[in-house]
Every structure is written in C-alpha cells, then in structure tokens.
VOBA-1610 file (N, C-alpha, C; in pm, whole numbers, padded with zeros to 5 digits, always signed):
BEGIN
Met+07846-12213+02846Met+07941-12220+02957Met+07944-12085+03028Thr+07940-12088+03161Thr+07941-11964+03238Thr+08077-11937+03299Glu+08158-12040+03324Glu+08289-12019+03381Glu+08387-11976+03271Arg+08493-11909+03315Arg+08598-11874+03220Arg+08662-12002+03171Pro+08662-12027+03040Pro+08706-12157+02990Pro+08858-12171+02987Thr+08902-12296+02987Thr+09042-12330+02965Thr+09056-12392+02827Leu+09156-12347+02753Leu+09184-12400+02620Leu+09320-12467+02620Ala+09327-12585+02559Ala+09455-12653+02541Ala+09517-12604+02411Val+09640-12555+02419Val+09707-12499+02303Val+09824-12589+02265Thr+09827-12635+02140Thr+09940-12714+02093Thr+10029-12627+02006Val+10159-12647+02015Val+10252-12561+01940Val+10273-12611+01798Gly+10223-12731+01765Gly+10252-12788+01635Gly+10392-12847+01633Asp+10463-12828+01524Asp+10599-12880+01516Asp+10691-12799+01609Pro+10761-12865+01701Pro+10841-12791+01799Pro+10964-12721+01742Val+11000-12748+01615Val+11114-12678+01557Val+11069-12579+01450Gly+10939-12555+01441Gly+10886-12449+01356Gly+10859-12325+01439Ile+10777-12235+01386Ile+10750-12111+01458Ile+10640-12128+01563Gly+10578-12245+01569Gly+10469-12266+01663Gly+10501-12232+01807Pro+10615-12279+01862Pro+10646-12243+02000Pro+10660-12092+02022Glu+10718-12023+01926Glu+10737-11878+01941Glu+10604-11804+01942Ile+10517-11835+01845Ile+10390-11762+01839Ile+10299-11800+01955Thr+10319-11921+02010Thr+10239-11962+02126Thr+10279-11884+02251Val+10409-11878+02279Val+10450-11807+02401Val+10425-11658+02388Arg+10441-11603+02270Arg+10412-11460+02252Arg+10264-11433+02274Thr+10178-11521+02222Thr+10034-11502+02239Thr+09995-11508+02387Leu+10038-11613+02456Leu+09996-11629+02595Leu+10058-11524+02686Ala+10180-11481+02653Ala+10241-11374+02732Ala+10166-11242+02712Ser+10115-11222+02591Ser+10049-11094+02563Ser+09907-11089+02617Val+09833-11201+02612Val+09694-11196+02659Val+09687-11200+02811Gly+09781-11268+02876Gly+09789-11269+03022Gly+09666-11330+03089Thr+09656-11306+03218Thr+09548-11366+03296Thr+09416-11291+03278Gly+09420-11178+03210Gly+09297-11104+03186Gly+09225-11146+03060Ala+09277-11247+02990Ala+09216-11294+02867Ala+09081-11360+02895Pro+08993-11367+02795Pro+08861-11429+02817Pro+08866-11580+02833Ala+08983-11640+02814Ala+09002-11783+02840Ala+09141-11802+02897Arg+09160-11913+02966Arg+09293-11950+03013Arg+09357-12043+02911Gly+09477-12012+02870Gly+09549-12096+02777Gly+09650-12182+02849Val+09646-12313+02825Val+09742-12406+02882Val+09806-12482+02765Val+09938-12477+02757Val+10007-12537+02643Val+10025-12687+02668Val+10013-12764+02561Val+10041-12908+02566Val+10168-12930+02485Ala+10279-12959+02555Ala+10410-12968+02488Ala+10513-13016+02589Asp+10637-13028+02544Asp+10749-13043+02637Asp+10783-12905+02692Pro+10787-12887+02823Pro+10819-12754+02877Pro+10951-12697+02823Ala+11049-12784+02797Ala+11177-12735+02746Ala+11161-12665+02612Val+11065-12711+02531Val+11040-12647+02402Val+10992-12504+02423Leu+10904-12486+02520Leu+10854-12351+02548Leu+10962-12263+02609Arg+11044-12320+02697Arg+11150-12239+02758Arg+11249-12189+02653Arg+11278-12274+02554Arg+11367-12229+02448Arg+11301-12117+02368Ala+11172-12130+02341Ala+11102-12026+02267Ala+11098-11895+02345Val+11080-11905+02475Val+11081-11785+02560Val+11216-11714+02550Arg+11324-11792+02553Arg+11458-11733+02541Arg+11476-11666+02405Val+11436-11736+02301Val+11451-11683+02165Val+11373-11552+02149Cys+11256-11546+02208Cys+11170-11427+02195Cys+11205-11318+02295Gly+11291-11348+02392Gly+11330-11249+02491Gly+11217-11207+02583Leu+11133-11302+02619Leu+11016-11270+02702Leu+11047-11287+02850Asp+10984-11206+02930Asp+11000-11214+03075Asp+10884-11294+03134Val+10881-11423+03103Val+10777-11512+03156Val+10844-11641+03199Arg+10775-11714+03284Arg+10824-11842+03334Arg+10734-11955+03285Val+10793-12067+03250Val+10718-12185+03207Val+10710-12282+03324Arg+10589-12326+03356Arg+10567-12416+03469Arg+10502-12544+03418Gly+10565-12657+03438Gly+10512-12784+03392Gly+10424-12853+03494Phe+10328-12931+03445Phe+10247-13017+03531Phe+10210-13140+03448Ser+10159-13245+03510Ser+10141-13370+03437Ser+10004-13435+03456Ser+09909-13364+03515Ser+09774-13416+03530Ser+09677-13299+03530Trp+09566-13313+03456Trp+09469-13204+03454Trp+09408-13183+03592Asn+09408-13286+03674Asn+09359-13271+03810Asn+09451-13185+03895Asp+09575-13170+03850Asp+09673-13091+03926Asp+09707-12959+03856Leu+09617-12912+03770Leu+09640-12784+03702Leu+09655-12674+03806Pro+09771-12608+03809Pro+09793-12507+03914Pro+09712-12381+03891Ala+09696-12305+03997Ala+09626-12177+03985Ala+09704-12083+03895Glu+09631-12000+03824Glu+09696-11906+03732Glu+09785-11806+03806Glu+09892-11769+03738Glu+09979-11663+03788Glu+10017-11574+03671Glu+10015-11445+03693Glu+10060-11353+03590Glu+10208-11378+03564Gly+10247-11377+03437Gly+10386-11398+03402Gly+10428-11544+03400Val+10330-11636+03409Val+10359-11780+03407Val+10280-11845+03295Ile+10346-11926+03215Ile+10279-12007+03112Ile+10279-12151+03161Asp+10160-12205+03181Asp+10149-12343+03228Asp+10151-12440+03112Cys+10221-12551+03132Cys+10243-12647+03023Cys+10218-12789+03071Tyr+10122-12856+03007Tyr+10102-12999+03033Tyr+10218-13072+02968Asp+10298-13138+03049Asp+10423-13199+03003Asp+10395-13333+02935Ile+10417-13337+02801Ile+10395-13463+02728Ile+10521-13549+02727Asp+10634-13495+02772Asp+10758-13572+02790Asp+10789-13658+02667Ser+10795-13593+02552Ser+10813-13669+02428Ser+10954-13660+02369Leu+11032-13562+02411Leu+11163-13541+02350Leu+11279-13584+02438Gly+11252-13621+02561Gly+11358-13668+02650Gly+11470-13568+02671Gly+11435-13440+02666Gly+11536-13336+02688Gly+11616-13299+02565Ala+11594-13367+02452Ala+11672-13337+02331Ala+11634-13199+02278Glu+11734-13122+02239Glu+11712-12991+02179Glu+11736-13004+02029Leu+11629-13008+01953Leu+11637-13035+01810Leu+11674-12910+01732Pro+11740-12925+01619Pro+11774-12808+01536Pro+11649-12739+01485Trp+11650-12608+01486Trp+11537-12533+01434Trp+11522-12557+01283Gly+11399-12558+01237Gly+11371-12550+01095Gly+11410-12669+01011Glu+11416-12788+01070Glu+11450-12907+00993Glu+11345-13016+01016Val+11311-13086+00908Val+11218-13198+00921Val+11282-13306+01006Asp+11212-13346+01112Asp+11269-13440+01207Asp+11157-13530+01259Ala+11177-13660+01251Ala+11075-13753+01298Ala+11047-13735+01447Arg+11148-13697+01525Arg+11126-13674+01668Arg+11032-13556+01691Ala+11047-13453+01610Ala+10956-13339+01619Ala+10816-13380+01578Gly+10806-13464+01475Gly+10676-13514+01433Gly+10608-13595+01542Thr+10686-13677+01612Thr+10631-13755+01723Thr+10576-13664+01832Ala+10650-13558+01863Ala+10605-13463+01966Ala+10477-13393+01923Ala+10470-13355+01796Ala+10351-13286+01747Ala+10228-13376+01756Val+10244-13501+01715Val+10132-13596+01720Val+10090-13622+01863Arg+10187-13641+01951Arg+10155-13667+02091Arg+10076-13552+02153Ala+10114-13430+02122Ala+10043-13314+02177Ala+09899-13311+02129Ile+09877-13341+02003Ile+09741-13342+01950Ile+09658-13450+02019Glu+09717-13565+02039Glu+09646-13674+02107Glu+09606-13634+02249Val+09698-13574+02322Val+09671-13535+02461Val+09565-13426+02467Ala+09577-13327+02380Ala+09482-13215+02380Ala+09342-13263+02342Ala+09334-13348+02239Ala+09203-13398+02197Ala+09137-13480+02308Lys+09215-13563+02374Lys+09161-13643+02484Lys+09109-13553+02597Ala+09185-13447+02626Ala+09142-13354+02731Ala+09010-13286+02694Ala+08994-13252+02567Ala+08870-13190+02525Ala+08754-13290+02528Met+08780-13412+02484Met+08675-13514+02486Met+08629-13542+02628Glu+08723-13539+02722Glu+08690-13568+02862Glu+08649-13444+02940Arg+08640-13331+02871Arg+08593-13204+02929Arg+08688-13146+03032Asp+08813-13185+03025Asp+08913-13118+03109Asp+08941-12978+03057Val+08919-12957+02927Val+08933-12825+02866Val+08810-12801+02778Ala+08785-12674+02748Ala+08667-12640+02668Ala+08691-12657+02519Gly+08816-12662+02479Gly+08848-12676+02337Gly+08997-12672+02318Ile+09040-12684+02191Ile+09182-12684+02162Ile+09213-12580+02055Val+09334-12525+02064Val+09387-12430+01968Val+09517-12490+01916Thr+09528-12505+01785Thr+09642-12579+01732Thr+09735-12491+01651Gly+09866-12513+01674Gly+09970-12450+01596Gly+10003-12533+01474Pro+10092-12484+01388Pro+10118-12550+01259Pro+10208-12672+01270Ile+10166-12780+01206Ile+10248-12902+01201Ile+10317-12911+01065Asn+10418-12995+01058Asn+10486-13025+00932Asn+10447-13166+00890Lys+10383-13177+00775Lys+10332-13307+00733Lys+10443-13409+00713Glu+10557-13367+00656Glu+10668-13460+00638Glu+10715-13515+00771Ala+10718-13431+00872Ala+10766-13474+01004Ala+10671-13575+01068Ile+10540-13549+01059Ile+10449-13645+01123Ile+10446-13776+01045Trp+10465-13769+00913Trp+10472-13894+00836Trp+10599-13970+00870Ala+10709-13897+00887Ala+10834-13963+00927Ala+10820-14029+01063Ala+10731-13973+01146Ala+10707-14030+01279Ala+10611-14149+01275Gly+10558-14179+01157Gly+10471-14294+01143Gly+10323-14264+01132Ser+10286-14137+01135Ser+10144-14104+01122Ser+10096-14134+00981Glu+09977-14188+00970Glu+09917-14217+00840Glu+09819-14108+00796His+09806-14003+00875His+09706-13900+00847His+09765-13790+00759Leu+09679-13729+00678Leu+09722-13621+00592Leu+09753-13494+00670Gly+09691-13478+00786Gly+09713-13358+00865Gly+09627-13358+00990His+09617-13238+01048His+09542-13220+01172His+09399-13271+01162Thr+09329-13229+01057Thr+09186-13256+01049Thr+09157-13405+01051Glu+09232-13479+00969Glu+09211-13623+00963Glu+09249-13691+01095Met+09356-13643+01156Met+09399-13700+01283Met+09294-13677+01392Leu+09241-13557+01397Leu+09140-13527+01498Leu+09011-13604+01473Gly+08979-13627+01346Gly+08863-13709+01315Gly+08879-13850+01371Ala+08998-13908+01351Ala+09023-14043+01402Ala+09021-14045+01555Leu+09076-13943+01616Leu+09084-13939+01763Leu+08947-13919+01828Thr+08857-13854+01756Thr+08725-13826+01815Thr+08616-13914+01758Gly+08651-14003+01664Gly+08556-14101+01614Gly+08459-14051+01511Val+08495-13946+01437Val+08406-13898+01331Val+08476-13915+01196Thr+08397-13929+01093Thr+08455-13958+00961Thr+08444-13843+00862Arg+08364-13742+00894Arg+08353-13629+00802Arg+08365-13498+00879Gln+08463-13420+00840Gln+08481-13287+00899Gln+08497-13187+00786Thr+08457-13064+00811Thr+08474-12958+00713Thr+08541-12839+00781Thr+08583-12745+00698Thr+08654-12627+00748Thr+08567-12504+00739Met+08567-12426+00844Met+08504-12295+00845Met+08611-12191+00873Phe+08631-12101+00780Phe+08719-11987+00805Phe+08640-11881+00880Val+08705-11815+00973Val+08645-11701+01042Val+08743-11585+01031Val+08694-11473+00982Val+08776-11353+00972Val+08690-11234+01012Arg+08724-11174+01127Arg+08648-11062+01183Arg+08499-11095+01191Gly+08470-11215+01234Gly+08332-11257+01254Gly+08263-11311+01130Lys+08323-11293+01014Lys+08264-11343+00890Lys+08308-11487+00867Lys+08219-11568+00812Lys+08245-11712+00802Lys+08241-11758+00656Ile+08340-11838+00620Ile+08353-11889+00484Ile+08369-12040+00489Phe+08295-12109+00404Phe+08298-12255+00395Phe+08350-12296+00258Phe+08381-12424+00244Phe+08445-12473+00121Phe+08375-12598+00072Ala+08324-12591-00051Ala+08261-12709-00111Ala+08367-12813-00148Thr+08485-12767-00187Thr+08600-12854-00213Thr+08721-12785-00155Arg+08829-12862-00127Arg+08945-12798-00066Arg+09074-12836-00135His+09145-12934-00083His+09280-12961-00132His+09279-13050-00256Leu+09239-12988-00366Leu+09234-13054-00495Leu+09282-12954-00600Ser+09333-13006-00712Ser+09358-12915-00823Ser+09225-12853-00865Leu+09231-12738-00929Leu+09107-12673-00970Leu+09029-12762-01066Arg+09099-12830-01155Arg+09031-12918-01250Arg+08957-13030-01175Lys+09023-13093-01076Lys+08958-13200-01001Lys+08844-13146-00913Ala+08862-13025-00861Ala+08756-12965-00781Ala+08630-12946-00864Leu+08646-12898-00985Leu+08530-12879-01072Leu+08463-13012-01105Asp+08544-13116-01120Asp+08488-13249-01149Asp+08403-13301-01033Gln+08428-13253-00912Gln+08352-13300-00796Gln+08217-13232-00781Val+08199-13119-00848Val+08077-13041-00829Val+07957-13116-00888Ser+07854-13129-00806Ser+07728-13188-00850Ser+07617-13129-00765Glu+07494-13151-00806Glu+07382-13100-00727Glu+07382-13162-00588Glu+07401-13292-00578Glu+07400-13357-00448Glu+07515-13309-00360Gln+07632-13292-00422Gln+07747-13243-00345Gln+07719-13103-00290Gln+07653-13020-00369Gln+07621-12884-00324Gln+07518-12886-00212Val+07419-12973-00224Val+07319-12983-00117Val+07386-13021+00015Thr+07475-13120+00009Thr+07546-13162+00131Thr+07629-13048+00188Ala+07702-12977+00103Ala+07786-12867+00149Ala+07702-12754+00210Ile+07589-12725+00149Ile+07499-12622+00203Ile+07445-12664+00339Glu+07401-12789+00349Glu+07349-12839+00477Glu+07455-12827+00587Glu+07577-12867+00556Glu+07683-12861+00656Glu+07715-12718+00697Ala+07716-12629+00600Ala+07745-12489+00633Ala+07634-12428+00718Leu+07510-12455+00685Leu+07398-12403+00765Leu+07401-12459+00907Thr+07431-12587+00919Thr+07440-12647+01053Thr+07549-12579+01134Ala+07665-12558+01073Ala+07775-12492+01144Ala+07738-12351+01186Leu+07671-12278+01099Leu+07630-12142+01134Leu+07536-12143+01254Arg+07443-12239+01257Arg+07352-12248+01371Arg+07428-12284+01499Val+07519-12381+01488Val+07595-12422+01606Val+07675-12305+01662Phe+07728-12222+01573Phe+07812-12112+01616Phe+07736-11980+01627Gly+07607-11990+01662Gly+07537-11873+01711Gly+07442-11803+01617His+07428-11848+01493His+07334-11786+01400His+07207-11870+01396Asp+07109-11831+01473Asp+06990-11915+01488Asp+06908-11923+01359Glu+06910-11819+01278Glu+06844-11820+01147Glu+06948-11781+01042Pro+07036-11874+01007Pro+07152-11839+00924Pro+07114-11799+00782Arg+07194-11707+00729Arg+07181-11662+00590Arg+07310-11698+00518Leu+07299-11787+00422Leu+07416-11838+00350Leu+07407-11802+00203Ala+07519-11756+00149Ala+07528-11733+00005Ala+07615-11842-00057Val+07571-11894-00170Val+07649-11992-00245Val+07722-11918-00356Ala+07855-11922-00353Ala+07933-11852-00455Ala+07924-11927-00588Ala+07918-11850-00696Ala+07923-11908-00829Ala+08065-11952-00862Ile+08078-12030-00966Ile+08208-12078-01011Ile+08262-11994-01126Asn+08177-11968-01224Asn+08222-11905-01348Asn+08211-11753-01343Pro+08284-11683-01429Pro+08273-11537-01433Pro+08129-11493-01453His+08087-11392-01375His+07950-11339-01384His+07845-11446-01360Gly+07881-11549-01284Gly+07786-11656-01258Gly+07751-11737-01380Gly+07838-11734-01482Gly+07818-11814-01602Gly+07742-11744-01713Glu+07680-11628-01684Glu+07604-11553-01786Glu+07508-11644-01862Asn+07422-11712-01783Asn+07319-11799-01842Asn+07378-11905-01934Gly+07494-11958-01897Gly+07554-12066-01974Gly+07658-12022-02074Ala+07675-11893-02096Ala+07773-11846-02194Ala+07915-11876-02150Phe+07940-11874-02017Phe+08074-11894-01965Phe+08086-12023-01883Gly+07997-12115-01901Gly+07996-12239-01824Gly+07857-12265-01770Asp+07825-12392-01750Asp+07688-12426-01710Asp+07677-12486-01570Glu+07786-12482-01492Glu+07779-12541-01357Glu+07671-12476-01272Glu+07653-12346-01288Glu+07550-12276-01210Glu+07411-12326-01246Ile+07388-12349-01376Ile+07256-12393-01422Ile+07230-12539-01385Val+07330-12623-01405Val+07312-12767-01390Val+07318-12811-01245His+07408-12752-01167His+07434-12803-01032His+07398-12706-00920Leu+07447-12583-00928Leu+07437-12492-00813Leu+07295-12441-00791Ala+07233-12386-00895Ala+07098-12331-00878Ala+06996-12437-00835Pro+06998-12557-00893Pro+06903-12658-00844Pro+06924-12694-00697Ala+07050-12699-00653Ala+07076-12729-00512Ala+07022-12618-00422Val+07044-12493-00463Val+06992-12380-00385Val+06840-12386-00378Glu+06777-12414-00490Glu+06630-12418-00492Glu+06577-12531-00404Arg+06643-12645-00404Arg+06601-12754-00317Arg+06607-12713-00171Met+06714-12645-00134Met+06729-12604+00006Met+06630-12492+00041Arg+06605-12402-00051Arg+06508-12296-00025Arg+06367-12354-00009Ala+06340-12461-00082Ala+06209-12527-00069Ala+06190-12587+00070Arg+06300-12615+00137Arg+06294-12666+00274Arg+06286-12552+00376Gly+06290-12429+00328Gly+06285-12314+00418Gly+06420-12260+00460Ala+06526-12308+00397Ala+06661-12263+00435Ala+06688-12123+00381Gly+06764-12046+00457Gly+06801-11911+00416Gly+06924-11913+00327Val+06908-11956+00204Val+07018-11972+00110Val+06994-11886-00012Ser+07099-11818-00059Ser+07092-11737-00180Ser+07198-11784-00278Gly+07173-11762-00408Gly+07276-11792-00504Gly+07227-11875-00620Pro+07321-11911-00706Pro+07463-11877-00697Pro+07489-11728-00721Val+07573-11669-00635Val+07607-11527-00643Val+07745-11515-00707Pro+07763-11432-00809Pro+07895-11418-00870Pro+08004-11392-00766Ala+08115-11462-00782Ala+08219-11458-00679Ala+08287-11323-00669Asp+08276-11240-00772Asp+08341-11109-00764Asp+08263-11010-00678Ser+08143-11049-00633Ser+08065-10961-00546Ser+08021-11025-00417Val+08021-11160-00409Val+07960-11227-00294Val+08035-11197-00164Phe+08168-11186-00170Phe+08241-11160-00046Phe+08224-11014+00000His+08210-10925-00096His+08177-10786-00061His+08042-10780+00009Gln+07947-10854-00041Gln+07815-10857+00021Gln+07821-10919+00160Leu+07909-11018+00178Leu+07930-11075+00311Leu+07978-10969+00408Leu+08074-10889+00364Leu+08127-10783+00450Leu+08021-10677+00481Gln+07930-10656+00388Gln+07823-10559+00411Gln+07718-10609+00510Gly+07722-10738+00543Gly+07627-10793+00639Gly+07505-10856+00576Arg+07506-10872+00443Arg+07391-10932+00377Arg+07377-11080+00411Tyr+07491-11144+00435Tyr+07493-11287+00468Tyr+07574-11311+00594Asp+07551-11428+00657Asp+07631-11471+00772Asp+07750-11554+00728Gly+07739-11614+00610Gly+07847-11698+00560Gly+07838-11713+00410Val+07950-11756+00352Val+07957-11783+00209Val+08010-11924+00190Leu+07947-11999+00101Leu+08001-12128+00060Leu+08084-12105-00066Ser+08217-12110-00052Ser+08305-12096-00168Ser+08318-12232-00236Gln+08348-12230-00364Gln+08344-12353-00441Gln+08477-12428-00446Tyr+08586-12357-00424Tyr+08718-12423-00427Tyr+08812-12347-00335His+08921-12412-00302His+09015-12367-00200His+09049-12218-00211Asp+09107-12177-00324Asp+09157-12041-00333Asp+09048-11937-00343Gln+08932-11975-00390Gln+08822-11879-00399Gln+08793-11817-00262Gly+08789-11902-00160Gly+08764-11853-00025Gly+08887-11801+00044His+09001-11869+00022His+09125-11829+00089His+09170-11690+00047Ile+09166-11663-00082Ile+09212-11532-00130Ile+09127-11421-00071Ala+08996-11440-00069Ala+08908-11337-00015Ala+08938-11310+00132Ala+08948-11416+00212Ala+08969-11400+00356Ala+09104-11339+00386Lys+09208-11391+00322Lys+09343-11348+00357Lys+09378-11211+00300Thr+09312-11172+00194Thr+09330-11035+00146Thr+09265-10937+00242Tyr+09151-10974+00294Tyr+09081-10887+00389Tyr+09159-10872+00518Asp+09207-10984+00574Asp+09284-10978+00700Asp+09363-11107+00714Phe+09485-11107+00666Phe+09566-11229+00666Phe+09586-11281+00807Asp+09633-11195+00898Asp+09662-11240+01034Asp+09537-11271+01114Gly+09424-11215+01073Gly+09301-11238+01147Gly+09222-11358+01100Thr+09267-11423+00991Thr+09194-11538+00938Thr+09234-11665+01012Ile+09134-11730+01069Ile+09161-11855+01142Ile+09068-11964+01092Ser+09105-12087+01123Ser+09031-12203+01077Ser+08962-12271+01196Val+08838-12310+01175Val+08763-12389+01273Val+08722-12519+01206Thr+08753-12631+01269Thr+08712-12760+01214Thr+08572-12792+01265Val+08476-12800+01174Val+08338-12832+01212Val+08308-12976+01174Gly+08230-13040+01258Gly+08202-13182+01242Gly+08264-13264+01353Leu+08362-13207+01423Leu+08419-13272+01540Leu+08329-13250+01661Pro+08328-13342+01757Pro+08250-13320+01879Pro+08321-13230+01980Ile+08434-13172+01941Ile+08507-13080+02026Ile+08535-12951+01948Leu+08558-12844+02021Leu+08595-12716+01960Leu+08742-12719+01922Arg+08771-12686+01797Arg+08910-12673+01754Arg+08926-12553+01662Thr+09003-12455+01708Thr+09043-12344+01624Thr+09190-12359+01591Ser+09233-12296+01483Ser+09370-12317+01440Ser+09422-12199+01361Val+09553-12181+01365Val+09617-12090+01270Val+09596-12147+01130Asp+09607-12060+01031Asp+09598-12109+00895Asp+09725-12072+00818His+09837-12114+00873His+09965-12098+00804His+10055-12212+00845Gly+10170-12220+00782Gly+10261-12332+00804Gly+10364-12306+00911Thr+10463-12396+00915Thr+10565-12394+01020Thr+10674-12290+00997Ala+10684-12234+00877Ala+10781-12129+00845Ala+10921-12165+00894Phe+10968-12282+00852Phe+11100-12328+00895Phe+11211-12227+00865Asp+11193-12145+00762Asp+11299-12051+00723Asp+11325-11943+00828Ile+11225-11913+00913Ile+11248-11811+01015Ile+11238-11868+01156Ala+11217-11998+01169Ala+11203-12058+01302Ala+11330-12038+01384Gly+11311-12008+01510Gly+11423-11991+01602Gly+11483-11853+01603Lys+11431-11762+01523Lys+11487-11626+01515Lys+11411-11526+01602Gly+11297-11568+01654Gly+11221-11479+01741Gly+11147-11370+01667Thr+11133-11382+01535Thr+11071-11277+01455Thr+10931-11311+01406Ala+10883-11432+01433Ala+10753-11475+01380Ala+10640-11391+01439Asp+10549-11350+01354Asp+10433-11270+01394Asp+10329-11362+01457Pro+10289-11336+01581Pro+10191-11424+01648Pro+10046-11390+01618Gly+10022-11298+01523Gly+09887-11247+01502Gly+09782-11354+01480Thr+09812-11453+01394Thr+09711-11554+01365Thr+09688-11646+01484Met+09793-11679+01558Met+09775-11760+01678Met+09693-11685+01782Thr+09721-11557+01798Thr+09644-11477+01892Thr+09497-11474+01851Ser+09472-11458+01722Ser+09334-11457+01673Ser+09268-11593+01695Ala+09341-11702+01669Ala+09286-11836+01691Ala+09252-11857+01838Phe+09339-11809+01926Phe+09314-11824+02069Phe+09191-11744+02113Leu+09183-11619+02070Leu+09071-11535+02111Leu+08939-11582+02052His+08943-11632+01928His+08821-11691+01873His+08783-11818+01950Gly+08883-11897+01987Gly+08854-12015+02068Gly+08789-11978+02200Ala+08838-11870+02261Ala+08778-11822+02386Ala+08632-11782+02366Asp+08605-11715+02254Asp+08468-11673+02225Asp+08379-11793+02194Phe+08430-11885+02112Phe+08348-11999+02070Phe+08332-12104+02178Ala+08407-12095+02286Ala+08393-12193+02395Ala+08251-12193+02451Arg+08180-12083+02436Arg+08041-12079+02485Arg+07950-12172+02406Phe+07999-12218+02288Phe+07920-12309+02207Phe+07965-12454+02223Ala+08050-12481+02321Ala+08104-12617+02337Ala+07995-12721+02355Asp+07892-12689+02431Asp+07783-12786+02450Asp+07703-12807+02322Arg+07683-12700+02247Arg+07614-12713+02117Arg+07696-12802+02023Ile+07826-12783+02024Ile+07914-12860+01937Ile+07904-13008+01972Arg+07909-13040+02100Arg+07898-13180+02145Arg+07762-13239+02105Ala+07657-13162+02126Ala+07523-13213+02098Ala+07502-13237+01948Glu+07554-13147+01865Glu+07531-13158+01720Glu+07618-13265+01656Tyr+07744-13272+01702Tyr+07840-13356+01632Tyr+07878-13484+01708Gly+07800-13514+01811Gly+07808-13649+01866Gly+07896-13669+01985Gly+07936-13562+02056Gly+08024-13580+02172Gly+07948-13625+02295
//
C-alpha cells in the first residue's frame, strides 16, 4: 500500500478501559501518525472517555465509510454503531448491553476491512462474560473474527519491539497442553509460523522451536518430548529447506531472539511465550491474529474493570497496537492473498 492507511479501532467493552486508552492513543498520535485511526463505537462512549481523561479533543460521528470526513487535528472520528441508544452504562460492571456494543463494533470493523474501506483493525479489550450475556457463542475476539471472515483456523503472533513469538498451544492447562504435543502438531505449528513470518516481511524466515523440558530434556533425562516429537518435526521441516532450528532450551531461546539470531520463536505453551514477551516490554507487547484474510492487531490485556472510568489507564499497549497496525498495513495485500481474502 502506498497511501497512508486508515485503521478501524474498536474500544472493546465500553465500560472497561478500552474507551480511555483509545482516545488517549488517538489524541496523542494526532494527524501526523503513519495511519489514520477511526473509532468504531457509539460516539457518546468516546465523549465520556474524553471527559474522564480530561482531553482537549472533539469526537465527530459519521455513519457511512463513503462519508468519512477529512481529518482535523484535535478531532477523533467515530463510525457511529448506534448500539446503546444514548444509555450511559455504569463503569466496570458486566452488562449485556455493553457486550452487544462490543460485538457490534467488531462486526462493523471486520466488514469494513473485508470490503477494503479500511486497511485493518485494531481491537481493544472485550469482556467475555458480557459478550456471552449478549448472546455471543464465541470464546472471544479470535473466534468471532474467524466466523466473520469465513476462516476456521487462526493463530496468534506476539510482536514486541519487532520480535515475533508464536504458540504451539494456548489456552489450555499445562498438563493438557503437553498432551497435545505431537510430531504432526509441531509440523503444523512450524508451517504456520513460517508462513506468518513471510507474510509479515521476512522473505527467508529463521524460526527457533523452543524446547519444553529443562535444558531441552538432557537427552531424555528430564523428559522425552524433544526426542519423540520436537526434533523429528524440526528435521522434517529442515529437509524441506525451511530455516528452522531446535529444539532450543527455553532458558536461552528468547535471549537468542533478542540477539537477532532468529526472526521468531515457536513457544510450546501459553506462559512460555507470554512471560518472555511481557517481561521484556509489557506495554509494547501486542497480538496479531494470523490466518485471517484481514489485518488485526490487538492489545494483550483485559478490560481492567477495577480502574475503568478513573482516567488512569495506561494507553501504552493500545498505542503500540495502533502503531504496529500502521506498519503492518503495508502487508494487507499479502495477508489477503495468503489467507484467502
């Protein structure tokens, strides 16, 4: 893409911190940002957040992408989803009405990306209880976006200061995650990670597969997953010419990633990758959903109901998600071509 892209930004749950971190982000990046941010929400939700945060900006609503107004400094443009009927909901409480608004915003933003009205979407945090109370059958954002875009398999790529981390397993107990590990499962995870690295600009990607056991299992002394499952999968992929290394002991693989030895790491379970990324830069860690035919970046934290409405929420992760979305918008055509858009 050669034009300055437009990104649709959803606030997530309107009674969580999403509205606050969204208005703070867009007010801070201004019209000089590498992308234009347009919020998808009820304008009243943003106006309340602006008041809470004490910002000197104006919220301007519109109702058709064909009528998107010209940018103005000090103005946050909002595609009006008209979902709350003017109701001002209590901050920090699970509410089916808030869940309905969150779902509606995701639907509108995804449709805009599919129809190329925007280059991609940036999502704020939703509350799962609220969307379920609103009737959603999805576990969260990822599953909802898969249904909206017609794909059945999506994976997560963490990005932190340009470094990329993938997950062979995610929201499972550690015991169940280990039960899922197999040679075939590892081959699939490696293939998906390499594809994502290529889509996002690494033409000859270098991927490290993290080990599971201490010291990589010490030749079976501390576990045999590396011998039985991980190493055979790596060898199969290397035989195809893939730039894959491992299994690399997890106590050193992320350090090697930071040194530039690899472009990405395939972590074996949720916390293995999350702890590394968030210790390195909590506010700078963002999530990218790969496998969708649209670009989607996201914060990687929750709605923080305990501080919602106080104007104290740190917008760092939303700002990072927005700026990464602006950068990755140049790959929007690659994303569509690879993942079926």
